[in-house]
C-alpha positions as CSV (number, residue, x, y, z in Angstrom):
1,M,308.9,252.5,3.5
2,T,308.0,251.6,7.1
3,E,304.6,250.5,8.4
4,G,301.9,253.0,7.6
5,S,302.5,255.4,4.7
6,E,304.7,258.4,5.3
7,G,301.8,260.7,4.5
8,E,299.8,259.3,7.4
9,W,302.2,260.0,10.2
10,L,303.4,263.3,8.7
11,G,299.8,264.4,9.0
12,L,300.0,264.8,12.7
13,P,299.8,268.6,13.3
14,V,302.6,269.6,15.7
15,A,302.5,273.0,17.3
16,G,305.8,272.7,19.3
17,I,308.6,270.4,20.3
18,I,310.5,270.2,23.6
19,P,313.8,268.5,22.8
20,F,314.4,267.5,26.5
21,S,312.0,267.0,29.3
22,A,312.3,265.3,32.7
23,T,308.6,266.0,33.7
24,D,306.3,264.7,30.9
25,W,306.8,261.0,31.7
26,P,307.6,260.1,35.3
27,G,311.0,258.6,35.7
28,R,311.9,259.1,32.0
29,L,313.9,261.6,30.0
30,T,311.9,262.4,26.8
31,A,311.4,264.6,23.9
32,T,307.8,266.0,23.8
33,V,305.6,267.1,21.0
34,F,302.5,269.2,21.4
35,T,299.7,268.6,18.9
36,Q,297.5,271.4,17.7
37,G,293.8,271.2,18.6
38,C,291.6,270.3,21.5
39,P,287.8,269.9,21.7
40,W,287.5,271.0,25.3
41,R,287.9,274.4,26.9
42,C,289.2,273.9,30.4
43,V,288.7,277.0,32.5
44,Y,292.3,276.8,33.7
45,C,293.9,276.1,30.3
46,H,297.2,277.9,30.2
47,N,297.9,277.3,26.5
48,P,294.7,278.3,24.6
49,S,296.7,278.8,21.5
50,L,296.6,275.0,21.1
51,Q,292.8,274.7,21.3
52,D,291.9,275.5,17.7
53,V,292.4,272.6,15.3
54,G,294.9,273.6,12.6
55,T,297.8,272.3,10.6
56,G,300.5,273.1,13.2
57,S,303.7,275.0,12.6
58,R,306.1,272.0,13.0
59,D,306.5,268.7,11.3
60,F,306.3,265.3,13.1
61,A,309.3,264.2,11.1
62,E,311.3,266.8,13.1
63,A,310.5,264.9,16.3
64,L,311.5,261.6,14.8
65,E,314.8,263.1,13.5
66,L,315.5,264.5,17.0
67,M,314.9,261.0,18.5
68,E,317.3,259.5,16.0
69,R,320.0,262.0,16.8
70,R,319.6,261.4,20.5
71,R,319.1,257.6,20.3
72,G,320.4,256.1,23.6
73,L,320.2,259.5,25.4
74,L,316.4,259.8,25.5
75,D,314.0,257.2,27.0
76,G,311.1,257.9,24.7
77,L,308.8,260.4,22.9
78,V,305.8,261.9,24.6
79,I,302.9,263.1,22.5
80,S,300.9,265.8,24.2
81,G,298.5,268.5,23.3
82,G,296.1,270.0,22.8
83,E,294.4,266.6,22.7
84,P,296.3,264.1,20.5
85,T,293.4,261.7,20.0
86,V,291.6,264.4,18.0
87,H,293.8,263.5,15.0
88,R,293.2,260.4,12.9
89,S,296.9,260.4,12.1
90,L,297.9,259.7,15.7
91,P,297.9,255.9,15.3
92,A,300.2,256.1,12.4
93,A,302.5,258.5,14.3
94,I,302.8,256.1,17.2
95,R,303.2,253.1,14.9
96,E,306.1,254.8,13.1
97,T,307.7,255.8,16.4
98,H,307.5,252.3,17.7
99,H,308.8,250.9,14.4
100,R,311.9,253.0,14.9
101,G,312.4,251.5,18.3
102,F,311.3,254.3,20.6
103,P,308.8,254.0,23.5
104,V,305.8,256.3,23.3
105,G,304.1,258.2,26.1
106,L,300.7,259.8,25.5
107,H,298.8,262.6,27.3
108,T,295.1,262.4,26.8
109,C,291.9,263.6,28.5
110,G,290.1,260.5,27.2
111,Y,287.3,262.5,25.5
112,A,286.8,259.9,22.8
113,P,286.9,256.4,24.3
114,A,286.1,254.7,21.0
115,R,289.3,256.2,19.4
116,L,291.2,255.4,22.5
117,A,290.0,251.8,22.5
118,A,291.2,251.4,18.9
119,L,294.6,252.8,19.8
120,L,295.0,250.6,22.8
121,G,293.8,247.5,21.1
122,D,296.7,247.3,18.7
123,D,300.2,246.4,20.0
124,R,301.7,248.7,17.4
125,T,299.8,251.8,18.4
126,R,299.3,251.2,22.1
127,P,301.4,253.7,24.1
128,D,303.9,252.4,26.6
129,W,302.7,254.9,29.1
130,I,299.5,257.1,29.4
131,G,299.0,260.2,31.4
132,L,295.2,260.3,31.7
133,D,293.7,263.6,32.7
134,V,290.4,262.9,34.6
135,K,289.3,266.5,34.6
136,A,286.3,266.0,37.0
137,L,283.5,263.8,38.0
138,P,281.1,263.2,35.1
139,A,278.5,265.5,36.7
140,D,281.0,268.3,37.1
141,L,282.8,267.9,33.8
142,P,280.6,270.3,31.7
143,S,281.3,273.2,34.0
144,V,285.1,272.5,33.9
145,V,285.7,271.8,30.2
146,G,282.6,273.1,28.4
147,C,281.4,269.8,27.1
148,T,277.8,268.6,27.0
149,P,276.5,266.2,29.7
150,A,276.3,263.4,27.1
151,V,279.9,263.8,26.2
152,A,280.8,263.9,29.9
153,E,279.1,260.5,30.5
154,R,280.7,259.0,27.4
155,S,284.2,260.2,28.2
156,A,283.9,258.6,31.7
157,A,284.5,255.2,30.0
158,A,288.1,256.1,29.3
159,L,289.2,255.5,32.9
160,G,287.9,251.9,32.8
161,L,289.3,251.3,29.4
162,V,292.8,252.5,30.4
163,A,292.6,250.4,33.6
164,E,291.6,247.2,31.7
165,T,294.4,247.7,29.2
166,A,297.0,248.3,31.9
167,A,295.9,245.1,33.7
168,R,296.0,243.1,30.5
169,T,299.2,244.5,29.0
170,G,301.3,246.1,31.7
171,M,301.0,249.5,30.1
172,E,302.1,252.2,32.6
173,V,299.5,254.8,33.7
174,Q,299.4,258.0,35.6
175,V,295.9,259.4,36.4
176,R,295.8,263.0,37.3
177,T,293.5,266.0,37.8
178,T,293.8,269.8,38.2
179,V,292.3,271.8,41.0
180,W,292.0,275.4,42.1
181,P,291.0,276.6,45.6
182,G,287.3,276.3,46.2
183,G,286.6,275.0,42.7
184,V,284.2,272.2,41.9
185,V,287.0,269.7,41.4
186,D,288.5,270.7,44.7
187,R,285.2,270.4,46.5
188,N,284.5,266.9,45.2
189,L,288.2,265.7,45.2
190,G,287.5,263.0,47.8
191,E,284.8,261.4,45.6
192,L,287.1,261.7,42.5
193,R,289.9,260.0,44.4
194,E,287.6,257.1,45.3
195,L,286.5,256.7,41.7
196,V,290.1,256.5,40.5
197,A,291.1,254.2,43.3
198,A,288.3,251.8,42.4
199,H,290.1,251.4,39.1
200,G,293.4,250.6,40.8
201,F,295.2,254.0,40.6
202,D,296.3,256.7,42.9
203,L,295.2,260.2,41.8
204,V,297.9,262.8,41.2
205,V,296.6,266.2,42.0
206,Q,298.0,269.3,40.2
207,Q,297.4,272.9,41.2
208,A,296.2,275.3,38.5
209,R,298.4,278.3,38.2
210,N,297.7,281.9,37.5
211,V,294.0,281.5,37.8
212,D,291.4,283.8,39.4
213,A,288.8,282.8,42.0
214,D,286.7,281.1,39.4
215,G,289.7,279.0,38.1
216,V,290.0,281.0,34.9
217,Y,293.5,281.3,33.6
218,R,294.9,284.8,33.4
219,V,298.0,285.7,31.5
220,P,300.6,286.9,34.1
221,A,301.3,290.6,33.9
């Protein structure tokens, strides 16, 4: 039995697995798992089926078996969502993946800095790379993701936490945001860039696709 009981890491609810990706971790070829469940409701979310927390339709063991079969061919495993830090089994899943010798990338919106701090504070559970989605300035966040102002202020701490960890450990980081024409993130993009730059990062800007004038995702006809 490896570190962390098998039951812990098997508890990570997986909604889907991409066996090969060249886009989920810059400069790396990965397999990517998508966890089920997200506490936020981003207006432009193109995968709302992942929002409700559930058991998932796949097993994290499948991802690890895939990595074993492609050992030497893939550079790492990315855990995406949904929002992976929703799940208390995430640390065990990362720990198990590291134990098997595979680097881990993590996509997160940083909604729960306390959980993120615990993850980053342990060498065994700290991802080798993080893609941090800074959805908006704290004052704009409620209108973009549907959270409360208190949650918006609390989640703002994630950027500083990730920056401090990167400086201390060399963890790789990409900070990104998503805009749509005329939207609140687009209007305040300069200020958001400055905020991110103050923590030592360049902001990667993504364009929301298939959205209406209000930024709301519409299923393509």
